[in-house]
N, C-alpha and C positions, 0 to 999 in steps of 0.2 A: 813207678818213680817219676817225679819231675823236679827239675831245679830252675829256680828263677834267677836269671843272670842279672846282675849289677850292671849300670850303664858303662862302666869302665871295662866289663867283660863281654860287651857286645860285639867285640871283634872275632869272637870265637864262633860266631855264625856268619862270617863274613864270605863264606863260599856259597851261602843260600841267597835267594831273591837277586839274582845277578842279571837276568836279561832286561833290555830296556823296556820290553812290554811290561814289566811289572817295577817299574823305577819307582811307583808310587809306594810300594811295599819298603823299599830301601830308604826312600825319603822319610817315612814315618820312623823307621829304624834308627836313623842316623840324626833326625832334627826334632823329633816330637819328645818332649819331656814326660808325657803322660804314658808312653811306652812301657809295658810290661813283657819281657821276652822269657819263654820257657823252653827248656830243652830236656832231652832224655838222659843225657850225659854231658855233664860240664867241659869235659876234656875231649871227647871224641863224639859230638852229637850227630845223630842219624835222624833225627826230627826235630824241627823248631817251630814254634807258634808264638805269635807276639800278637799282643791285643792292644789297641789304641781306640779310645771310646767304645762304639758298638761294634768295631770291626776286628776281625781277627784273620790273620795271615798265616797260612800252613804251608809248610815245604819239607820235602824228605819222604821218609817211610810213612805213607798212609796206613799201612797194616800193623803198626806199632800200637796194639790195643792197650797194653799196660800203660803207655805214655797217654794216649788220647782219654782212656777213661779216667784218668787223674786230672789232665789239663782241662776238660771240658768242665766239671764243675767248677774249677778255680777260676777260670776267665768269666764263666756265667755269674758267678758271684758277684764280680766287679762290674760286668755290665748292666746286670739287674738293677744296679743302683741309679742308672742313668736313662734306661730305655726297656722297652719290652721284648726285644728279639736280639740275637746275635746274627752276624753275618760272617760266614766262614768262606774266605777267599782261599781256592786250591790252587797253589802256584805250580806244583809239580805232581807227578804221579797219574795213575789212572784208576786204580783199584781204590776207590773210597766206600765200599759197601759197609765196612766197620764203623766208619764215620757217621754214616747214615743211620746205622742202628743206634749208635750212641747218643745220636741227636733227637731220637724219638720222632722219626717221620717229618724231617725239614722239607722246606720248599725248594727245588732244585731248580737253578738257571743257568744258562750261558751267559757269562760276561763276555761282551765283544770289545776287543781292543782295537781302536783305529789309528792311524798315523798320517801325518800331513806334512809335506815338504814345500808345498806350493799352494797358496790360496786361489780358489776358483770362483769366489763370490766377491763382486765389486760392491762392498756395502756403501761407499760414498755415493753410488748412483740410486740407492734404494730410497724410496719415497717415505720420508717421516711426516704423519700428519701433523697440521697445524696444532700448536699446543704441547707438543712433544719435543723433548730435547735430549740428544745423546750427549753424555758427560762421562769422562774419566772417574771411576770408582775409588776415589782417593782417600785417604785416611781421614783428611778434613770434613769430606761429605758424610762419612760413616760415623763420625763424632758430632755431627748436628743434629741434636735433639729434635728438630723441627721437621726432620725428613722421615716420613711414612715409609713402612715396610723395611726397615733395616733390620729388624729382628733376625729373619732368616740367613741373610749376610753375616752377621754376628756370630750366629750359631755355627756356620761353617767355619768362621776364623778360629771358633773356640776349638774345633776338631782339628783343622790344619795347621794352625800356627799357635797352640797352647793359650788361645784367648787373646793373643798379643798384636794389636793394631801395629805397633811399631815393626814386628816380625812380618805382619802381612805387608807393609810398605816396603819393606826390604826384599822380600822373596816372592811377592806376588803383584798382581795389578789387574785391571778389569775395566770393563764399560758398563754402563746403565742407561736406560732411558726414563726420564723424568717426565711426569705430567705434573706442571706445578711442584710441590713438594712431596710427591709421592713416588717412589720407585715402582715401576710397572714391569720392567723386564732388566735383568742383568746378567753378567757372566764374569767370572774369575779365572785365572790361571794359577798354577804352582809351578814355580822353579826347581823341577825335580832334580836334576843333575845341571850344575852351574853352568850357564850360558850354552847348554848343549840339548837338553831335554826338558820339554815343558808338559804340563798336563792341564787339561781343563778341569778347574776345581770344582766348579758348580755352574748350572745355567738354569735359570727359571724365569718364567713370565706370569704375572697374575692373571689367573683364569679368565677374567672378564676381558683381558687385553690380548688374549691369544689369537692365533690365525690372522695376525695383522703384519707378520714379517719382522716383528721385533727380535725374536729369538735369533733369527739369521743375521741380523745387523749386529747385535752385541757379541754374538759367538764369532763373526768373521772379523770385526775389531779387533776383539782381544786375541784371535788367533794371529792376525796380521802383526800385532805388537810383538808376539813371541818370535814370529819367524824374522823380524826386523833386527832381533838380537843374535841372529845367525844360528838359531837353534832348531829343533825338530818338535812338532805338536802332537800331543796323545789325547785321545778321547776315549773314555769308557763308558759302556751303557749295557744293558741287559736285553735278552732275545725277546722280551715282551714289550719293550719300549721302541715300537716301530717308527713313531715320530721323532726320537731322538737319533734313529739310525738314519733316517731321510736327512735330517739336518746336517748330521756330520757328513755324509757324503755329498750333499748339495754344495757346502762350502770348501769340499777338496780334500776331505779324510778318506783313506781307503782301509777296507778291513783286514788286518793282519794276523790276527789270533783270536781264539776263543779259550776261555778258562771256566772253570766251574765255580759258582757261588751257591752256598746252602744258607737259607734263612731259617733259623730255629727259633720259635717262638717260646717264651717261658711258660705262658699261661696255656694249659692243655687245650681249653675251650677254644682259644683264639687260634691254635694250631689247626683243630679240626674244622673249624669254619673257613679258614683259609684254603685248608686243602680239599674240602667240600666243593669250593668254588674253582679251584682246579680241575677237579675230576668232572664236574658238571659242564664247565664251559670249555675247557681245553682237550683233556684226554679222553673225554666222553666214556669214561668208567663208571657207568651209573650204579653198578652194584656196590663199588667202593664208596661212592657218593652216599648212597643210602646207609652204609655201614657207619660212615663218619656221623650222620644226623642221628643215627641211633646212640652213638657214643656221647654225642653233644646232649641227648636227652638223659642220658644216664648220669652227667655231671651237673644235672640242675641244681640250682640253688632252692632255698625254702622261700618261694615267692610265688602268689597266686597268678602273676601276670607275666613274670619273666624267667627265663630259664638261667640268664646270665646278667648281670648288674651293669655290664659295660665298664669302661675305664676312660674317663673323661680327660685324664692326662694325656692319653695319645690318640684322643678322637675315636676311640671304640663305642659304639651306641650299644644301648639295651638290646637284648634279644628275647622278643615275645614268643609266647606259645603260638599266637597268630603267625607270625613271621615263619616259625618253624614248620607249620603245616602248609604254608604256601610254599616253602622250599622243598618240602616232600611231594607236593602235587607236581612242581617243575620237573622233578626227576622223573615221576611216572609218566608225565607226559612225552618227556623226550625219549623215554624207553619204550612208548607205545602202549602203556598199560593206562587206558583211557579211563575206565571205570574206578580204579584206584586214584588217579588224578582227580576225578570229579569228587569223589569221597573225600579227600584232603582238602579240596577248596571249599567244600561245604563245611568242613570242621573249621577252616580258617574265617570264612564268613560268619559263623555262628559266634566264635570267640570274639571277632571284631566288633560285632553288634553288642554282645553282653558285657564286653570289657573294652570300651572305646581307647583306652590308654595303650592297648596292645597295638593300634593302628600306627602308632609311631615307629619311625625308623624302618619302614617296610621296603623302602628303596623301589617304590611303584610310582612311576611318572604319571600320577593322575591326582586330581583333587578328592575323589571318592572311591577309596578302597573297595568298599562294599560292592558298589556298582562294577568296579572291576571285576572282583570276583564272580558276582552273578552272570556277567557278560562273558566270562570266560567259560564257566560251566555251560551256559546256553552254547557256545561255540563248540566245545568238546563234545556235547549230546548231538549237534548237527552233523559232527565229523563221524562218530560212531555209527550214526543212522546211515549216513552215505557210504559206509564201510571203509572210511580212509583211516 
């Protein structure tokens, strides 16, 4: 059984989400009008979950299966209206096996929490190339329709500040680097605890302008702005995002805490593909990777070229039979089963020759995928003949 609290009842969960490391959770609970808060017992809650946009924060008893089995479909129903997955932020507790079972094999990551009390990067001495300009990320700038690349920032404001630029102006600030009328890098902060604790809201650099030091400049300038107000700065990232970790440490953040985050995809095909990549590239569990490919095949749609139609709303590309056999070949090669790898590559090449549309979205860095397959087959045959 679950109970949805009304905003004037949020005080009933005041004992949850208390540590400064999860001040972001409290900020949403206390300031975001879109928050939905659920408890197992409205008078004496043992478990609380609240959902804001695509994120869910969970605190209390993680073994509370009756609550979890009811709250998961409820929040997912809301989140599915706006995005393709839910992110479950686990604030307390250690035993979350029940949650993993109910979420149907989510992606599991460590969320790393960083803290800064002193800036260690002098952004004023950083060299900004000619034609680029550092600017405050003001309300007026974001309202200027002539400025390009405003949309990602406005989406983050939709999430953090109920879509209100006035609320952004009151509770946030940031810096950006402009090239003409285009925002190429930016960072914002959120005032989580009034004049005491700030969090980096979002930081991003357009791909073609990365590795130029722009991220360091906007992150440091934004952090300095927070520290000048007499507060402390917080930075959150994930264990797989090494560049974000390096940037945090470069400008003066130190790692203080790790919590768990579970990414649960609503479409089972997407979930299988993401987990396949995880087991192929990270855990090296090749048997599990093959089982996931088998499940993806069982979910195929009625189409001669594609197992899955993709989803353009969220940038998911179509998944072809050619790509499927190429994925199988990669796993066989990595697990040392060379004959099966060659067999799968031959199948992928045959499908690509007979159905060129299947060569789209292979994610192979070459102009001629068929030649790539043939060269790979030749390489594997040589490797086999040499006994490697």
